[in-house]
C-alpha positions as CSV (number, residue, x, y, z in Angstrom):
1,M,124.8,111.2,111.3
2,N,122.5,109.3,113.6
3,P,119.1,108.6,111.9
4,I,117.2,109.5,115.1
5,F,117.4,113.2,114.1
6,D,115.3,112.5,111.1
7,E,112.7,110.3,112.8
8,K,109.1,111.6,113.2
9,T,108.8,110.0,116.6
10,R,108.8,111.1,120.2
11,D,112.5,110.2,120.5
12,G,113.3,112.0,117.3
13,E,111.6,115.1,118.6
14,I,113.5,114.9,121.9
15,A,116.8,114.4,120.1
16,R,116.2,117.5,117.9
17,A,115.3,119.6,120.9
18,L,118.3,118.4,122.9
19,N,120.5,119.2,119.9
20,I,119.2,122.8,119.7
21,A,119.8,123.2,123.5
22,L,123.3,121.8,123.2
23,H,124.0,124.2,120.3
24,A,122.8,127.2,122.3
25,L,124.8,126.3,125.3
26,S,127.9,125.6,123.2
27,V,127.7,129.0,121.5
28,H,127.4,130.9,124.8
29,S,129.7,128.9,127.0
30,G,132.9,130.7,127.6
31,A,131.3,134.1,127.0
32,Q,132.3,136.9,129.4
33,V,129.4,138.8,130.8
34,T,129.0,141.7,133.2
35,M,126.3,141.8,135.8
36,E,126.0,144.4,138.5
37,G,129.5,145.6,137.7
38,E,131.1,142.2,138.0
39,T,132.5,140.4,135.0
40,F,132.7,136.7,134.9
41,T,132.8,133.8,132.3
42,I,129.8,131.7,131.9
43,N,130.4,127.9,131.9
44,F,127.8,125.4,130.7
45,T,130.0,122.3,131.0
46,R,127.7,120.5,133.5
47,E,124.6,121.4,131.5
48,S,126.2,120.2,128.2
49,A,127.3,117.0,129.9
50,A,123.7,116.3,131.0
51,I,122.4,116.9,127.5
52,M,125.1,114.6,126.0
53,H,124.1,112.0,128.5
54,A,120.4,112.3,127.5
55,L,121.4,112.0,123.8
56,K,123.5,108.9,124.6
57,L,120.3,107.4,126.2
58,L,118.7,108.0,122.8
59,G,121.4,106.1,121.0
60,V,123.6,109.1,119.9
61,Q,127.3,108.4,120.6
62,P,129.4,111.3,121.9
63,T,131.8,110.9,119.0
64,E,129.1,111.3,116.4
65,T,128.8,114.5,114.4
66,L,125.5,116.2,115.2
67,P,123.4,117.9,112.6
68,A,123.2,121.7,112.4
69,P,120.1,122.7,114.3
70,D,117.2,123.7,112.0
71,L,115.5,126.3,114.0
72,D,113.0,127.1,111.3
73,A,111.8,123.4,111.3
74,F,111.5,123.4,115.1
75,D,109.0,126.2,115.5
76,L,107.7,125.9,119.1
77,R,104.5,127.8,118.3
78,K,103.5,124.8,116.2
79,K,104.1,122.5,119.2
80,I,102.0,124.2,121.8
81,P,98.3,123.5,121.5
82,G,96.1,126.6,121.4
83,V,98.9,129.0,120.5
């Protein structure tokens, strides 16, 4: 696993956030949803590719195994000043 995910730096924080976003999109991509009576399959291929590109810019290679997202450690309420 790439050490950037453990770094306490700005890039480490960005990498962890991108990993969580990629996980969420991967879980939901391909799901069939019904909206206003019409059923369709949601596809996050473009969004996932954009996240993978951003991770590559941070030094994470597409063939690397990504860590499981730790949602408890990434509590956004702790990240927003005044909340």
